[in-house]
N, CA, C, O and the ligand as a Tripos MOL2 file, in Angstrom:
@<TRIPOS>MOLECULE
protein
  313   311    79     0     0
PROTEIN
NO_CHARGES

@<TRIPOS>ATOM
      1 N           0.8220   -1.2090    0.0000 N.3       1 MET1
      2 CA          0.0000    0.0000    0.0000 C.3       1 MET1
      3 C           0.8600    1.2660    0.0000 C.2       1 MET1
      4 O           0.4110    2.3280   -0.4300 O.2       1 MET1
      5 N           2.0830    1.1460    0.4790 N.am      2 TYR2
      6 CA          2.9580    2.3090    0.4170 C.3       2 TYR2
      7 C           3.9840    2.0590   -0.6890 C.2       2 TYR2
      8 O           3.6840    1.3790   -1.6700 O.2       2 TYR2
      9 N           5.1970    2.6050   -0.5340 N.am      3 GLY3
     10 CA          6.1970    2.3610   -1.5600 C.3       3 GLY3
     11 C           6.2360    3.4240   -2.6410 C.2       3 GLY3
     12 O           6.9670    3.2960   -3.6240 O.2       3 GLY3
     13 N           5.4400    4.4830   -2.4550 N.am      4 TYR4
     14 CA          5.4480    5.5570   -3.4390 C.3       4 TYR4
     15 C           6.4120    6.6690   -3.0240 C.2       4 TYR4
     16 O           6.9570    6.6530   -1.9210 O.2       4 TYR4
     17 N           6.6100    7.6270   -3.9170 N.am      5 LYS5
     18 CA          7.5020    8.7610   -3.6420 C.3       5 LYS5
     19 C           6.8760    9.7020   -2.6190 C.2       5 LYS5
     20 O           5.6690    9.9410   -2.6130 O.2       5 LYS5
     21 N           7.7400   10.2250   -1.7560 N.am      6 CYS6
     22 CA          7.2980   11.2020   -0.7680 C.3       6 CYS6
     23 C           6.8360   12.4810   -1.4680 C.2       6 CYS6
     24 O           7.3840   12.8710   -2.4990 O.2       6 CYS6
     25 N           5.8210   13.1260   -0.8920 N.am      7 GLU7
     26 CA          5.3190   14.3740   -1.4690 C.3       7 GLU7
     27 C           6.2630   15.5500   -1.2230 C.2       7 GLU7
     28 O           6.1930   16.5590   -1.9240 O.2       7 GLU7
     29 N           7.1360   15.4240   -0.2380 N.am      8 TYR8
     30 CA          7.9410   16.5670    0.1940 C.3       8 TYR8
     31 C           9.4090   16.4650   -0.1560 C.2       8 TYR8
     32 O          10.1210   17.4680   -0.0970 O.2       8 TYR8
     33 N           9.8890   15.2790   -0.5220 N.am      9 CYS9
     34 CA         11.2980   15.1330   -0.8540 C.3       9 CYS9
     35 C          11.4510   13.9920   -1.8580 C.2       9 CYS9
     36 O          10.4600   13.5060   -2.4020 O.2       9 CYS9
     37 N          12.6680   13.5720   -2.1000 N.am     10 GLN10
     38 CA         12.9280   12.4980   -3.0670 C.3      10 GLN10
     39 C          12.8970   11.1160   -2.4300 C.2      10 GLN10
     40 O          13.1980   10.1170   -3.0820 O.2      10 GLN10
     41 N          12.5390   11.0640   -1.1810 N.am     11 GLY11
     42 CA         12.5370    9.7840   -0.4670 C.3      11 GLY11
     43 C          11.4040    8.8790   -0.8970 C.2      11 GLY11
     44 O          10.5330    9.2630   -1.6770 O.2      11 GLY11
     45 N          11.4390    7.6630   -0.3680 N.am     12 THR12
     46 CA         10.3970    6.6760   -0.6380 C.3      12 THR12
     47 C           9.6480    6.3900    0.6580 C.2      12 THR12
     48 O          10.2390    6.2740    1.7310 O.2      12 THR12
     49 N           8.3530    6.2830    0.5270 N.am     13 VAL13
     50 CA          7.5270    5.9950    1.7000 C.3      13 VAL13
     51 C           7.5280    4.4900    1.9440 C.2      13 VAL13
     52 O           7.0680    3.7130    1.1070 O.2      13 VAL13
     53 N           8.0530    4.0880    3.1090 N.am     14 LYS14
     54 CA          8.1530    2.6670    3.4480 C.3      14 LYS14
     55 C           7.1420    2.3160    4.5300 C.2      14 LYS14
     56 O           6.8780    3.1020    5.4400 O.2      14 LYS14
     57 N           6.5890    1.1270    4.4090 N.am     15 GLU15
     58 CA          5.6300    0.7000    5.4210 C.3      15 GLU15
     59 C           6.3380    0.2960    6.7050 C.2      15 GLU15
     60 O           7.3740   -0.3690    6.6870 O.2      15 GLU15
     61 N           5.7540    0.7140    7.8130 N.am     16 ARG16
     62 CA          6.2650    0.2820    9.1120 C.3      16 ARG16
     63 C           5.0780    0.0980   10.0470 C.2      16 ARG16
     64 O           4.1650    0.9230   10.0750 O.2      16 ARG16
     65 N           5.0970   -0.9680   10.7950 N.am     17 ILE17
     66 CA          4.0010   -1.1920   11.7380 C.3      17 ILE17
     67 C           4.4180   -0.6120   13.0820 C.2      17 ILE17
     68 O           5.3850   -1.0580   13.6980 O.2      17 ILE17
     69 N           3.6740    0.3840   13.5160 N.am     18 VAL18
     70 CA          4.0100    1.0320   14.7800 C.3      18 VAL18
     71 C           3.0650    0.5340   15.8780 C.2      18 VAL18
     72 O           1.8990    0.2260   15.6280 O.2      18 VAL18
     73 N           3.6010    0.4640   17.1010 N.am     19 ASP19
     74 CA          2.8170   -0.0170   18.2430 C.3      19 ASP19
     75 C           1.5860    0.8430   18.4620 C.2      19 ASP19
     76 O           0.4850    0.3420   18.6930 O.2      19 ASP19
     77 N           1.8000    2.1550   18.3850 N.am     20 ARG20
     78 CA          0.6700    3.0640   18.5550 C.3      20 ARG20
     79 C           0.9350    4.3710   17.8320 C.2      20 ARG20
     80 O           2.0660    4.8520   17.7490 O.2      20 ARG20
     81 N          -0.1420    4.9230   17.3170 N.am     21 GLU21
     82 CA         -0.0490    6.1730   16.5830 C.3      21 GLU21
     83 C          -1.2610    7.0090   16.9820 C.2      21 GLU21
     84 O          -2.3890    6.5140   16.9990 O.2      21 GLU21
     85 N          -1.0190    8.2770   17.3010 N.am     22 ALA22
     86 CA         -2.1100    9.1660   17.6960 C.3      22 ALA22
     87 C          -2.5760    9.9730   16.4840 C.2      22 ALA22
     88 O          -1.7660   10.5280   15.7410 O.2      22 ALA22
     89 N          -3.8610   10.0240   16.3060 N.am     23 PHE23
     90 CA         -4.4430   10.7790   15.1970 C.3      23 PHE23
     91 C          -5.3080   11.8770   15.7720 C.2      23 PHE23
     92 O          -6.0870   11.6540   16.7000 O.2      23 PHE23
     93 N          -5.1630   13.0580   15.2140 N.am     24 LYS24
     94 CA         -5.9930   14.1820   15.6470 C.3      24 LYS24
     95 C          -7.2780   14.1260   14.8370 C.2      24 LYS24
     96 O          -7.2670   13.9120   13.6250 O.2      24 LYS24
     97 N          -8.3590   14.3210   15.5280 N.am     25 HIS25
     98 CA         -9.6550   14.3380   14.8670 C.3      25 HIS25
     99 C         -10.4170   15.5180   15.4410 C.2      25 HIS25
    100 O         -10.0770   16.0100   16.5170 O.2      25 HIS25
    101 N         -11.4460   15.9800   14.7360 N.am     26 LYS26
    102 CA        -12.1410   17.1620   15.2420 C.3      26 LYS26
    103 C         -12.7980   16.9310   16.5960 C.2      26 LYS26
    104 O         -13.0600   17.8850   17.3280 O.2      26 LYS26
    105 N         -13.0660   15.6770   16.9350 N.am     27 THR27
    106 CA        -13.6540   15.3960   18.2390 C.3      27 THR27
    107 C         -12.5990   15.1030   19.3000 C.2      27 THR27
    108 O         -12.9400   14.8980   20.4650 O.2      27 THR27
    109 N         -11.3370   15.0790   18.9210 N.am     28 GLY28
    110 CA        -10.2870   14.7930   19.8920 C.3      28 GLY28
    111 C          -9.2180   13.9280   19.2670 C.2      28 GLY28
    112 O          -8.9800   13.9840   18.0600 O.2      28 GLY28
    113 N          -8.5720   13.1230   20.1010 N.am     29 PHE29
    114 CA         -7.5310   12.2460   19.5960 C.3      29 PHE29
    115 C          -7.9910   10.7970   19.6160 C.2      29 PHE29
    116 O          -8.7550   10.3780   20.4860 O.2      29 PHE29
    117 N          -7.5140   10.0560   18.6530 N.am     30 VAL30
    118 CA         -7.7540    8.6180   18.6150 C.3      30 VAL30
    119 C          -6.3880    7.9510   18.5240 C.2      30 VAL30
    120 O          -5.5520    8.3550   17.7160 O.2      30 VAL30
    121 N          -6.1600    6.9450   19.3360 N.am     31 ILE31
    122 CA         -4.9040    6.2060   19.2570 C.3      31 ILE31
    123 C          -5.1980    4.8290   18.6660 C.2      31 ILE31
    124 O          -6.0440    4.0900   19.1700 O.2      31 ILE31
    125 N          -4.4950    4.5020   17.6050 N.am     32 LEU32
    126 CA         -4.6160    3.1600   17.0220 C.3      32 LEU32
    127 C          -3.3460    2.3810   17.3480 C.2      32 LEU32
    128 O          -2.2560    2.9460   17.4380 O.2      32 LEU32
    129 N          -3.5100    1.0840   17.5220 N.am     33 GLU33
    130 CA         -2.3610    0.2320   17.8480 C.3      33 GLU33
    131 C          -2.0650   -0.7190   16.6960 C.2      33 GLU33
    132 O          -2.9560   -1.0970   15.9360 O.2      33 GLU33
    133 N          -0.7890   -1.0980   16.5830 N.am     34 ASP34
    134 CA         -0.3320   -2.0080   15.5180 C.3      34 ASP34
    135 C          -0.7700   -1.5090   14.1470 C.2      34 ASP34
    136 O          -1.3690   -2.2420   13.3600 O.2      34 ASP34
    137 N          -0.4580   -0.2520   13.8830 N.am     35 VAL35
    138 CA         -0.9080    0.3720   12.6420 C.3      35 VAL35
    139 C           0.1720    0.3230   11.5690 C.2      35 VAL35
    140 O           1.3050    0.7350   11.8160 O.2      35 VAL35
    141 N          -0.1620   -0.1750   10.3840 N.am     36 PRO36
    142 CA          0.7990   -0.1290    9.2820 C.3      36 PRO36
    143 C           0.7970    1.2580    8.6480 C.2      36 PRO36
    144 O          -0.0370    1.5530    7.7920 O.2      36 PRO36
    145 N           1.7290    2.1040    9.0690 N.am     37 ILE37
    146 CA          1.7830    3.4570    8.5180 C.3      37 ILE37
    147 C           2.9320    3.5430    7.5140 C.2      37 ILE37
    148 O           3.7940    2.6660    7.4670 O.2      37 ILE37
    149 N           2.9330    4.5990    6.7210 N.am     38 GLY38
    150 CA          4.0160    4.8290    5.7860 C.3      38 GLY38
    151 C           4.9180    5.9270    6.3330 C.2      38 GLY38
    152 O           4.4370    6.9690    6.7790 O.2      38 GLY38
    153 N           6.2240    5.6900    6.2970 N.am     39 ILE39
    154 CA          7.1640    6.7040    6.7570 C.3      39 ILE39
    155 C           8.1980    6.9340    5.6630 C.2      39 ILE39
    156 O           8.7890    5.9830    5.1510 O.2      39 ILE39
    157 N           8.4130    8.1870    5.3070 N.am     40 CYS40
    158 CA          9.4130    8.5230    4.3000 C.3      40 CYS40
    159 C          10.8010    8.1790    4.8310 C.2      40 CYS40
    160 O          11.1450    8.5340    5.9590 O.2      40 CYS40
    161 N          11.6000    7.4850    4.0130 N.am     41 ASP41
    162 CA         12.9290    7.0690    4.4800 C.3      41 ASP41
    163 C          13.9340    8.2180    4.5000 C.2      41 ASP41
    164 O          15.0630    8.0400    4.9590 O.2      41 ASP41
    165 N          13.5400    9.3940    4.0090 N.am     42 ARG42
    166 CA         14.4480   10.5460    4.0810 C.3      42 ARG42
    167 C          13.9820   11.6020    5.0690 C.2      42 ARG42
    168 O          14.7190   11.9480    5.9920 O.2      42 ARG42
    169 N          12.7750   12.1180    4.8950 N.am     43 CYS43
    170 CA         12.3510   13.2140    5.7740 C.3      43 CYS43
    171 C          11.5010   12.7470    6.9470 C.2      43 CYS43
    172 O          11.2390   13.5230    7.8660 O.2      43 CYS43
    173 N          11.0700   11.5000    6.9290 N.am     44 GLY44
    174 CA         10.3140   10.9790    8.0600 C.3      44 GLY44
    175 C           8.8490   11.3760    8.0800 C.2      44 GLY44
    176 O           8.1550   11.1220    9.0650 O.2      44 GLY44
    177 N           8.3660   11.9960    7.0100 N.am     45 ASN45
    178 CA          6.9520   12.3580    6.9810 C.3      45 ASN45
    179 C           6.0910   11.0970    7.0450 C.2      45 ASN45
    180 O           6.4190   10.0730    6.4460 O.2      45 ASN45
    181 N           5.0040   11.1900    7.7700 N.am     46 ARG46
    182 CA          4.1440   10.0140    7.9630 C.3      46 ARG46
    183 C           2.9550   10.0480    7.0110 C.2      46 ARG46
    184 O           2.3680   11.0970    6.7480 O.2      46 ARG46
    185 N           2.6280    8.8890    6.5160 N.am     47 TYR47
    186 CA          1.4940    8.7430    5.5940 C.3      47 TYR47
    187 C           0.5560    7.6710    6.1150 C.2      47 TYR47
    188 O           0.9760    6.7010    6.7460 O.2      47 TYR47
    189 N          -0.7200    7.8680    5.8350 N.am     48 TYR48
    190 CA         -1.7160    6.8960    6.2750 C.3      48 TYR48
    191 C          -2.5960    6.5040    5.0990 C.2      48 TYR48
    192 O          -2.8600    7.3100    4.2070 O.2      48 TYR48
    193 N          -3.0350    5.2810    5.1090 N.am     49 THR49
    194 CA         -3.9410    4.8430    4.0480 C.3      49 THR49
    195 C          -5.3610    5.3230    4.3650 C.2      49 THR49
    196 O          -5.6780    5.6730    5.5020 O.2      49 THR49
    197 N          -6.1940    5.3280    3.3430 N.am     50 ALA50
    198 CA         -7.5990    5.7010    3.5140 C.3      50 ALA50
    199 C          -8.2730    4.7850    4.5300 C.2      50 ALA50
    200 O          -9.1470    5.2130    5.2840 O.2      50 ALA50
    201 N          -7.8550    3.5160    4.5400 N.am     51 LYS51
    202 CA         -8.4400    2.5460    5.4660 C.3      51 LYS51
    203 C          -8.1790    2.9420    6.9230 C.2      51 LYS51
    204 O          -9.0620    2.8490    7.7770 O.2      51 LYS51
    205 N          -6.9500    3.3850    7.1840 N.am     52 ILE52
    206 CA         -6.6010    3.8060    8.5370 C.3      52 ILE52
    207 C          -7.4060    5.0460    8.9330 C.2      52 ILE52
    208 O          -7.9560    5.1170   10.0320 O.2      52 ILE52
    209 N          -7.4660    6.0160    8.0260 N.am     53 LEU53
    210 CA         -8.1820    7.2560    8.3280 C.3      53 LEU53
    211 C          -9.6780    6.9880    8.5180 C.2      53 LEU53
    212 O         -10.3460    7.6570    9.3070 O.2      53 LEU53
    213 N         -10.1820    6.0150    7.7920 N.am     54 HIS54
    214 CA        -11.5640    5.6150    7.9230 C.3      54 HIS54
    215 C         -11.8260    5.0430    9.3100 C.2      54 HIS54
    216 O         -12.8490    5.3200    9.9360 O.2      54 HIS54
    217 N         -10.8870    4.2490    9.7650 N.am     55 LYS55
    218 CA        -10.9880    3.6440   11.0930 C.3      55 LYS55
    219 C         -10.9500    4.7320   12.1770 C.2      55 LYS55
    220 O         -11.7160    4.6860   13.1390 O.2      55 LYS55
    221 N         -10.0590    5.7000   12.0100 N.am     56 VAL56
    222 CA         -9.9700    6.8170   12.9520 C.3      56 VAL56
    223 C         -11.3220    7.5280   13.0280 C.2      56 VAL56
    224 O         -11.8330    7.8150   14.1100 O.2      56 VAL56
    225 N         -11.8780    7.8010   11.8650 N.am     57 GLU57
    226 CA        -13.1660    8.4770   11.7650 C.3      57 GLU57
    227 C         -14.2580    7.6890   12.5120 C.2      57 GLU57
    228 O         -15.0550    8.2590   13.2570 O.2      57 GLU57
    229 N         -14.2720    6.3880   12.2940 N.am     58 LYS58
    230 CA        -15.3080    5.5480   12.9100 C.3      58 LYS58
    231 C         -15.1720    5.4770   14.4240 C.2      58 LYS58
    232 O         -16.1620    5.5240   15.1540 O.2      58 LYS58
    233 N         -13.9230    5.3630   14.8860 N.am     59 VAL59
    234 CA        -13.7190    5.3230   16.3370 C.3      59 VAL59
    235 C         -14.0630    6.6800   16.9390 C.2      59 VAL59
    236 O         -14.6960    6.7620   17.9920 O.2      59 VAL59
    237 N         -13.6350    7.7500   16.2550 N.am     60 ALA60
    238 CA        -13.8490    9.1110   16.7700 C.3      60 ALA60
    239 C         -15.3320    9.4490   16.8470 C.2      60 ALA60
    240 O         -15.7620   10.1580   17.7570 O.2      60 ALA60
    241 N         -16.1050    8.9500   15.9070 N.am     61 THR61
    242 CA        -17.5270    9.2870   15.8780 C.3      61 THR61
    243 C         -18.3970    8.2480   16.5850 C.2      61 THR61
    244 O         -19.6230    8.3550   16.5970 O.2      61 THR61
    245 N         -17.7460    7.2400   17.1740 N.am     62 GLY62
    246 CA        -18.4810    6.2570   17.9610 C.3      62 GLY62
    247 C         -19.1220    5.1380   17.1600 C.2      62 GLY62
    248 O         -19.8970    4.3540   17.7080 O.2      62 GLY62
    249 N         -18.8110    5.0490   15.8680 N.am     63 LYS63
    250 CA        -19.3870    3.9680   15.0550 C.3      63 LYS63
    251 C         -18.7100    2.6340   15.3480 C.2      63 LYS63
    252 O         -19.3120    1.5700   15.2050 O.2      63 LYS63
    253 N         -17.4530    2.7120   15.7580 N.am     64 ILE64
    254 CA        -16.7660    1.5140   16.2490 C.3      64 ILE64
    255 C         -16.4290    1.7970   17.7040 C.2      64 ILE64
    256 O         -15.9240    2.8700   18.0330 O.2      64 ILE64
    257 N         -16.7050    0.8470   18.5610 N.am     65 HIS65
    258 CA        -16.3250    1.0320   19.9500 C.3      65 HIS65
    259 C         -14.8380    0.7400   20.1090 C.2      65 HIS65
    260 O         -14.3320   -0.2500   19.5810 O.2      65 HIS65
    261 N         -14.1440    1.6010   20.8350 N.am     66 PRO66
    262 CA        -12.7160    1.3480   21.0460 C.3      66 PRO66
    263 C         -12.5150    0.1290   21.9400 C.2      66 PRO66
    264 O         -13.4020   -0.2400   22.7090 O.2      66 PRO66
    265 N         -11.3420   -0.4910   21.8330 N.am     67 ASP67
    266 CA        -11.0180   -1.6160   22.7040 C.3      67 ASP67
    267 C         -10.9720   -1.1630   24.1580 C.2      67 ASP67
    268 O         -11.3730   -1.8900   25.0670 O.2      67 ASP67
    269 N         -10.4790    0.0410   24.3530 N.am     68 ARG68
    270 CA        -10.4720    0.6190   25.6980 C.3      68 ARG68
    271 C         -10.2800    2.1120   25.5480 C.2      68 ARG68
    272 O          -9.8990    2.6000   24.4840 O.2      68 ARG68
    273 N         -10.5510    2.8400   26.6380 N.am     69 ASN69
    274 CA        -10.3020    4.2740   26.6380 C.3      69 ASN69
    275 C          -9.1600    4.5570   27.5900 C.2      69 ASN69
    276 O          -9.0270    3.9130   28.6310 O.2      69 ASN69
    277 N          -8.3290    5.5350   27.2220 N.am     70 GLU70
    278 CA         -7.2360    5.9240   28.1010 C.3      70 GLU70
    279 C          -7.3660    7.4120   28.3610 C.2      70 GLU70
    280 O          -7.8020    8.1710   27.4970 O.2      70 GLU70
    281 N          -6.9890    7.8120   29.5390 N.am     71 LEU71
    282 CA         -6.9660    9.2330   29.8360 C.3      71 LEU71
    283 C          -5.6690    9.8080   29.2840 C.2      71 LEU71
    284 O          -4.5940    9.2360   29.4660 O.2      71 LEU71
    285 N          -5.7830   10.9250   28.6210 N.am     72 VAL72
    286 CA         -4.5980   11.5790   28.0610 C.3      72 VAL72
    287 C          -4.2870   12.7880   28.9410 C.2      72 VAL72
    288 O          -5.1490   13.6440   29.1420 O.2      72 VAL72
    289 N          -3.0660   12.8680   29.4670 N.am     73 PRO73
    290 CA         -2.7100   14.0240   30.3040 C.3      73 PRO73
    291 C          -2.6750   15.3060   29.4700 C.2      73 PRO73
    292 O          -2.1430   15.3270   28.3600 O.2      73 PRO73
    293 N          -3.2380   16.3450   30.0130 N.am     74 VAL74
    294 CA         -3.2880   17.6310   29.3190 C.3      74 VAL74
    295 C          -2.6400   18.6800   30.2070 C.2      74 VAL74
    296 O          -2.9540   18.7510   31.3950 O.2      74 VAL74
    297 N          -1.7540   19.4900   29.6680 N.am     75 ALA75
    298 CA         -1.1310   20.5550   30.4430 C.3      75 ALA75
    299 C          -1.2200   21.8650   29.6640 C.2      75 ALA75
    300 O          -1.0840   21.8920   28.4400 O.2      75 ALA75
    301 N          -1.4500   22.9350   30.3960 N.am     76 HIS76
    302 CA         -1.5490   24.2500   29.7860 C.3      76 HIS76
    303 C          -0.1730   24.9090   29.7850 C.2      76 HIS76
    304 O           0.5580   24.8480   30.7730 O.2      76 HIS76
    305 N           0.1670   25.5340   28.6720 N.am     77 VAL77
    306 CA          1.4770   26.1910   28.5820 C.3      77 VAL77
    307 C           1.2710   27.6760   28.3710 C.2      77 VAL77
    308 O           0.5040   28.0780   27.4960 O.2      77 VAL77
    309 N           1.9440   28.4910   29.1600 N.am     78 GLY78
    310 CA          1.9020   29.9440   28.9670 C.3      78 GLY78
    311 C           0.8100   30.6150   29.7650 C.2      78 GLY78
    312 O           0.6580   31.8350   29.7000 O.2      78 GLY78
    313 ZN         10.1800   12.7050    2.3910 Zn       79 ZN79
@<TRIPOS>BOND
     1     1     2 1
     2     2     3 1
     3     3     4 2
     4     3     5 am
     5     5     6 1
     6     6     7 1
     7     7     8 2
     8     7     9 am
     9     9    10 1
    10    10    11 1
    11    11    12 2
    12    11    13 am
    13    13    14 1
    14    14    15 1
    15    15    16 2
    16    15    17 am
    17    17    18 1
    18    18    19 1
    19    19    20 2
    20    19    21 am
    21    21    22 1
    22    22    23 1
    23    23    24 2
    24    23    25 am
    25    25    26 1
    26    26    27 1
    27    27    28 2
    28    27    29 am
    29    29    30 1
    30    30    31 1
    31    31    32 2
    32    31    33 am
    33    33    34 1
    34    34    35 1
    35    35    36 2
    36    35    37 am
    37    37    38 1
    38    38    39 1
    39    39    40 2
    40    39    41 am
    41    41    42 1
    42    42    43 1
    43    43    44 2
    44    43    45 am
    45    45    46 1
    46    46    47 1
    47    47    48 2
    48    47    49 am
    49    49    50 1
    50    50    51 1
    51    51    52 2
    52    51    53 am
    53    53    54 1
    54    54    55 1
    55    55    56 2
    56    55    57 am
    57    57    58 1
    58    58    59 1
    59    59    60 2
    60    59    61 am
    61    61    62 1
    62    62    63 1
    63    63    64 2
    64    63    65 am
    65    65    66 1
    66    66    67 1
    67    67    68 2
    68    67    69 am
    69    69    70 1
    70    70    71 1
    71    71    72 2
    72    71    73 am
    73    73    74 1
    74    74    75 1
    75    75    76 2
    76    75    77 am
    77    77    78 1
    78    78    79 1
    79    79    80 2
    80    79    81 am
    81    81    82 1
    82    82    83 1
    83    83    84 2
    84    83    85 am
    85    85    86 1
    86    86    87 1
    87    87    88 2
    88    87    89 am
    89    89    90 1
    90    90    91 1
    91    91    92 2
    92    91    93 am
    93    93    94 1
    94    94    95 1
    95    95    96 2
    96    95    97 am
    97    97    98 1
    98    98    99 1
    99    99   100 2
   100    99   101 am
   101   101   102 1
   102   102   103 1
   103   103   104 2
   104   103   105 am
   105   105   106 1
   106   106   107 1
   107   107   108 2
   108   107   109 am
   109   109   110 1
   110   110   111 1
   111   111   112 2
   112   111   113 am
   113   113   114 1
   114   114   115 1
   115   115   116 2
   116   115   117 am
   117   117   118 1
   118   118   119 1
   119   119   120 2
   120   119   121 am
   121   121   122 1
   122   122   123 1
   123   123   124 2
   124   123   125 am
   125   125   126 1
   126   126   127 1
   127   127   128 2
   128   127   129 am
   129   129   130 1
   130   130   131 1
   131   131   132 2
   132   131   133 am
   133   133   134 1
   134   134   135 1
   135   135   136 2
   136   135   137 am
   137   137   138 1
   138   138   139 1
   139   139   140 2
   140   139   141 am
   141   141   142 1
   142   142   143 1
   143   143   144 2
   144   143   145 am
   145   145   146 1
   146   146   147 1
   147   147   148 2
   148   147   149 am
   149   149   150 1
   150   150   151 1
   151   151   152 2
   152   151   153 am
   153   153   154 1
   154   154   155 1
   155   155   156 2
   156   155   157 am
   157   157   158 1
   158   158   159 1
   159   159   160 2
   160   159   161 am
   161   161   162 1
   162   162   163 1
   163   163   164 2
   164   163   165 am
   165   165   166 1
   166   166   167 1
   167   167   168 2
   168   167   169 am
   169   169   170 1
   170   170   171 1
   171   171   172 2
   172   171   173 am
   173   173   174 1
   174   174   175 1
   175   175   176 2
   176   175   177 am
   177   177   178 1
   178   178   179 1
   179   179   180 2
   180   179   181 am
   181   181   182 1
   182   182   183 1
   183   183   184 2
   184   183   185 am
   185   185   186 1
   186   186   187 1
   187   187   188 2
   188   187   189 am
   189   189   190 1
   190   190   191 1
   191   191   192 2
   192   191   193 am
   193   193   194 1
   194   194   195 1
   195   195   196 2
   196   195   197 am
   197   197   198 1
   198   198   199 1
   199   199   200 2
   200   199   201 am
   201   201   202 1
   202   202   203 1
   203   203   204 2
   204   203   205 am
   205   205   206 1
   206   206   207 1
   207   207   208 2
   208   207   209 am
   209   209   210 1
   210   210   211 1
   211   211   212 2
   212   211   213 am
   213   213   214 1
   214   214   215 1
   215   215   216 2
   216   215   217 am
   217   217   218 1
   218   218   219 1
   219   219   220 2
   220   219   221 am
   221   221   222 1
   222   222   223 1
   223   223   224 2
   224   223   225 am
   225   225   226 1
   226   226   227 1
   227   227   228 2
   228   227   229 am
   229   229   230 1
   230   230   231 1
   231   231   232 2
   232   231   233 am
   233   233   234 1
   234   234   235 1
   235   235   236 2
   236   235   237 am
   237   237   238 1
   238   238   239 1
   239   239   240 2
   240   239   241 am
   241   241   242 1
   242   242   243 1
   243   243   244 2
   244   243   245 am
   245   245   246 1
   246   246   247 1
   247   247   248 2
   248   247   249 am
   249   249   250 1
   250   250   251 1
   251   251   252 2
   252   251   253 am
   253   253   254 1
   254   254   255 1
   255   255   256 2
   256   255   257 am
   257   257   258 1
   258   258   259 1
   259   259   260 2
   260   259   261 am
   261   261   262 1
   262   262   263 1
   263   263   264 2
   264   263   265 am
   265   265   266 1
   266   266   267 1
   267   267   268 2
   268   267   269 am
   269   269   270 1
   270   270   271 1
   271   271   272 2
   272   271   273 am
   273   273   274 1
   274   274   275 1
   275   275   276 2
   276   275   277 am
   277   277   278 1
   278   278   279 1
   279   279   280 2
   280   279   281 am
   281   281   282 1
   282   282   283 1
   283   283   284 2
   284   283   285 am
   285   285   286 1
   286   286   287 1
   287   287   288 2
   288   287   289 am
   289   289   290 1
   290   290   291 1
   291   291   292 2
   292   291   293 am
   293   293   294 1
   294   294   295 1
   295   295   296 2
   296   295   297 am
   297   297   298 1
   298   298   299 1
   299   299   300 2
   300   299   301 am
   301   301   302 1
   302   302   303 1
   303   303   304 2
   304   303   305 am
   305   305   306 1
   306   306   307 1
   307   307   308 2
   308   307   309 am
   309   309   310 1
   310   310   311 1
   311   311   312 2
@<TRIPOS>SUBSTRUCTURE
     1 MET1         2 RESIDUE 1 A MET
     2 TYR2         6 RESIDUE 1 A TYR
     3 GLY3        10 RESIDUE 1 A GLY
     4 TYR4        14 RESIDUE 1 A TYR
     5 LYS5        18 RESIDUE 1 A LYS
     6 CYS6        22 RESIDUE 1 A CYS
     7 GLU7        26 RESIDUE 1 A GLU
     8 TYR8        30 RESIDUE 1 A TYR
     9 CYS9        34 RESIDUE 1 A CYS
    10 GLN10       38 RESIDUE 1 A GLN
    11 GLY11       42 RESIDUE 1 A GLY
    12 THR12       46 RESIDUE 1 A THR
    13 VAL13       50 RESIDUE 1 A VAL
    14 LYS14       54 RESIDUE 1 A LYS
    15 GLU15       58 RESIDUE 1 A GLU
    16 ARG16       62 RESIDUE 1 A ARG
    17 ILE17       66 RESIDUE 1 A ILE
    18 VAL18       70 RESIDUE 1 A VAL
    19 ASP19       74 RESIDUE 1 A ASP
    20 ARG20       78 RESIDUE 1 A ARG
    21 GLU21       82 RESIDUE 1 A GLU
    22 ALA22       86 RESIDUE 1 A ALA
    23 PHE23       90 RESIDUE 1 A PHE
    24 LYS24       94 RESIDUE 1 A LYS
    25 HIS25       98 RESIDUE 1 A HIS
    26 LYS26      102 RESIDUE 1 A LYS
    27 THR27      106 RESIDUE 1 A THR
    28 GLY28      110 RESIDUE 1 A GLY
    29 PHE29      114 RESIDUE 1 A PHE
    30 VAL30      118 RESIDUE 1 A VAL
    31 ILE31      122 RESIDUE 1 A ILE
    32 LEU32      126 RESIDUE 1 A LEU
    33 GLU33      130 RESIDUE 1 A GLU
    34 ASP34      134 RESIDUE 1 A ASP
    35 VAL35      138 RESIDUE 1 A VAL
    36 PRO36      142 RESIDUE 1 A PRO
    37 ILE37      146 RESIDUE 1 A ILE
    38 GLY38      150 RESIDUE 1 A GLY
    39 ILE39      154 RESIDUE 1 A ILE
    40 CYS40      158 RESIDUE 1 A CYS
    41 ASP41      162 RESIDUE 1 A ASP
    42 ARG42      166 RESIDUE 1 A ARG
    43 CYS43      170 RESIDUE 1 A CYS
    44 GLY44      174 RESIDUE 1 A GLY
    45 ASN45      178 RESIDUE 1 A ASN
    46 ARG46      182 RESIDUE 1 A ARG
    47 TYR47      186 RESIDUE 1 A TYR
    48 TYR48      190 RESIDUE 1 A TYR
    49 THR49      194 RESIDUE 1 A THR
    50 ALA50      198 RESIDUE 1 A ALA
    51 LYS51      202 RESIDUE 1 A LYS
    52 ILE52      206 RESIDUE 1 A ILE
    53 LEU53      210 RESIDUE 1 A LEU
    54 HIS54      214 RESIDUE 1 A HIS
    55 LYS55      218 RESIDUE 1 A LYS
    56 VAL56      222 RESIDUE 1 A VAL
    57 GLU57      226 RESIDUE 1 A GLU
    58 LYS58      230 RESIDUE 1 A LYS
    59 VAL59      234 RESIDUE 1 A VAL
    60 ALA60      238 RESIDUE 1 A ALA
    61 THR61      242 RESIDUE 1 A THR
    62 GLY62      246 RESIDUE 1 A GLY
    63 LYS63      250 RESIDUE 1 A LYS
    64 ILE64      254 RESIDUE 1 A ILE
    65 HIS65      258 RESIDUE 1 A HIS
    66 PRO66      262 RESIDUE 1 A PRO
    67 ASP67      266 RESIDUE 1 A ASP
    68 ARG68      270 RESIDUE 1 A ARG
    69 ASN69      274 RESIDUE 1 A ASN
    70 GLU70      278 RESIDUE 1 A GLU
    71 LEU71      282 RESIDUE 1 A LEU
    72 VAL72      286 RESIDUE 1 A VAL
    73 PRO73      290 RESIDUE 1 A PRO
    74 VAL74      294 RESIDUE 1 A VAL
    75 ALA75      298 RESIDUE 1 A ALA
    76 HIS76      302 RESIDUE 1 A HIS
    77 VAL77      306 RESIDUE 1 A VAL
    78 GLY78      310 RESIDUE 1 A GLY
    79 ZN79       313 GROUP 0 **** ****
């Protein structure tokens, strides 16, 4: 699903399965585990497939129930 040229440099986007990845959504954050994401081998930019983003959307909007909920620490700066 990856393996294409990076949008920002001459690097190649390589697939890597990460333990957890946080996605920002308009309703908050969603953390997915064991996610096959794409990472550029030069600049490190991260890429996600439509399938992953779809899953984020579904979890964020409550269409899929998460495996568990975690509290995320929030701190104010300034
Ligand atoms: Zn790149």
